N, C-alpha and C positions, 0 to 999 in steps of 0.2 A: 256535558262536563265531567261528571263522574265516571263516564264510561271511560274518557279519555285518561283520567286519572290513575282508574284501573289498570289500563293498558300500559302504563308509564311503570306503574309500580312492579308489573309481573315481566314487562322487557327488562327493568333493570336486575331484578332478581335472577331472570336466565343468564344473564351477561355476566353477573358475578360468579354465578355457578358452574359457568364454563370456563371463566377465568380461574377459579378456583382449582378445576379439573385439568385443563389444558395447561397451565404451567408447569407442572410435574412431568407430564406427558411429552410437552416440547423438549424439556431439560432432559429426558431419558434418551429423547431421539439425537438431539445434539450431542450426547455424550458418547451413544451407540456408534454415531457415525464419526466421530472423531478419532484419528489413529493414536494408536497405544503409544505412550512416551517412549518406550522401548524400541519402538520401530522408525523413529524419527533419528534423520541422521546416523542410521546403522548401515555400514557396508554389508551389502550382499556377498554372500561365498560362492565363489566362481563353480564352475564345472568346466571341465577340460571338453574339448569339441575337435572334431576329426576334421581337419583341414580339407579343401578339394586337392585333387592330386594335380590338378593343372596340365596334365600330358594324359594320352593314353596310355593303357598299360602296354602297348606295344611299340611305345614311342623310343625306348630306350635300349630296343633292340640294335645290334646283335649281342650288346655287351651285359644287359639285363633282361631276360627272355619276359614275354608276355605272361604267363600262366605265373609264373614266380611273384610279378608284379601284383598282379589279381589277387592271389591267395594272401600275399603279404599284407597289401592294404585294405582287401575286404576281411579277412579274418582274423590275420594277428592283430594289425593296428585297432581294427573296430573291439575287438574283445577288449584289448587295454583300455580304450576310451571307457566303455561300459563299466567294466571292474572298477576302475580309479574312481569313478561318479558315485557308484555305489557305496564304495569306501568312504568317500566324503560325507554322503548323508549320514551312514551309520555310526562313524566316529565323531558327526558334527564337528567337521576340521573348518576354521573360521577364515582361513586364507583366502585373500580376495585377487590373489595373481598366481600365476606358475613360481613365479620368483620367490615368492612369498612363503608358498607350499613347498618349496626345496629347501629352503633356508631353516626351515624347521620340520624337516622329512624323518629324524629322527625320533620324532615323538610318536609318531604314525606307526600302522601296521605294518607288515610286510606287504600286504596285498595293495594298501595304498601307496607305498614306496616303491613297489615293482611294476605296477600298473600306472601309475604317475609318471615315471620315467620312462616307460615304454609308449605312452600317449605323446609325449613332449618330444622326446627323442626323434620318433617317427616324424611328426611334422615337421621337426628342423631337417630331417636327412631328405625328404622329399623335395624341399625347398633349394637344396644346394646341388641337386641334379637338374639336368634339361637334355631336351632332343639335341641333336646337331652341336654339341658342343664342342668347344676346340680344347685340346690338349696343351696347345703351347703355352709356355708361361704367362702367368696374367703381367698386366703392367699396371702402372699408377702407382697409388700409394700403398697398395698390397703387396706389387711386387717388389717394392722397394724393402716392404718390411721384411718379407721374404728371405731377401738376399742379405740382408744387414742381419738376420736372426740365424740363418742355416748356411750362408756363404754363397748359394745359388738355388736354383729352382728344382735342380737336380738333386742336391743334396738333400732339400726338403722332402722330396717324393721318395727318397731313400729312405728318411727317418720314420716318414708318416708309414710309409708301407711295412717298415720294421715294426712298429708299434702294433699294427694290425697283424702281423702275422705272429706276434710273441704274445697277442693277447690269449692266454690259455682259455680253453672253452669258448662260452658264449660271451660277446661283450659289444663294445665300441672303440673306436680310434677318432682320437679328436684333435684339432689344432683351435687353440684359445689364445685370448689374449689377457695377459695376467701382468699389471705393474709396468705398464706400457710396453711389454715385451710378448712375442709369439713363442708358446711352447706346444710340444707334440707329447702327447700321452694316451693311456687306455683306461677304461674302465669297466668293471664287470657286470655281467647281468644285464640290468636295466638302468644302473646309475649313470648319472651324469655330472660334468664337471660343475653344477650348480649347487648340488645337493650338500648340506653340511657333512654327510657321511663320508664324501669323497675326499679320496687320499690325493686326487687329482685337481686342481679347482682351477677357474678361470672363465670368461666370456667366451662361449663358444663361437668359432666361426666355419668351422668345416667337421663334419662326421660322417663317419663310415661305420654300417651296421655288417658286425662280422658273425652274427648267429647265423647257424647253419641254414636256417629256413630261409634267408636272404639269396642265397646263393646254389643250396644243394642240387634242385631240379636240374640246372645246366651244368654246374661246375663238379657235382658231386663232393668230394672231400679235396679239389684242387681248390684250397684258397686263395693260394698266391694266383691263379689265374684270375678270379674274380677281381682281386684287389688290382691287377696289374690293368684289365681292361675297364674297371670303373673308372680310372682317371679320364677316359674319353667321352664321361657324361657329367663330369665335373662343372657348375656354373657358378663361373668364378667373379659374375658380375654379383650374384648374390651375395657370395661370399664377401666380396669389396665393402657391400652395405654394411654388412655384421660386422665390419673393421670401424667404419665411420662413427 
């Protein structure tokens, strides 16, 4: 009977000691595993990514040659992606989408602005081209909007071509939707109509890259030939989607 009582007292003492020691350890473990308050419901800053091309480098020939496409996509575009993501990390840019990035781009460095534009503009550019496209006027809502805004498809092409040809140096020509109207304009360097710094604003529907690296290997200084032939690879179905 005494032995049993001694065991009971010893076991009770051990249990009390373990409880006293284990409680704070358990509490510390729970706290360590719990997410920090600042991490709860905090949107993650995005990074730009390079969209898949969707067609082969040689798929747009003879209008855009394979060598130009490969260098343009794998070298120029890839560099923009790398550089803007470096800038986002270094500058702790908290934008959660491309649009949020561009509407505040005036607050960022030139590295973020130029490479962010280059990253997004090229993804958009690849998407509005396709192999075996048709140069005929688009139909449906897009065709109606073009006719209403410019008088005819041919007049639209003339105005867009003029925007591309008169952009001095490097830049882009754009068709955008703004206040329910279609507008044509251009931006310098890698700016685009979504940026708060741009003089030409709107929702992009169509874009043409007129940097020399987009055409020089095939056309040399003949930008007019590049622009004229580019109409043969425009993906009007994709342009129509942007209008919707």
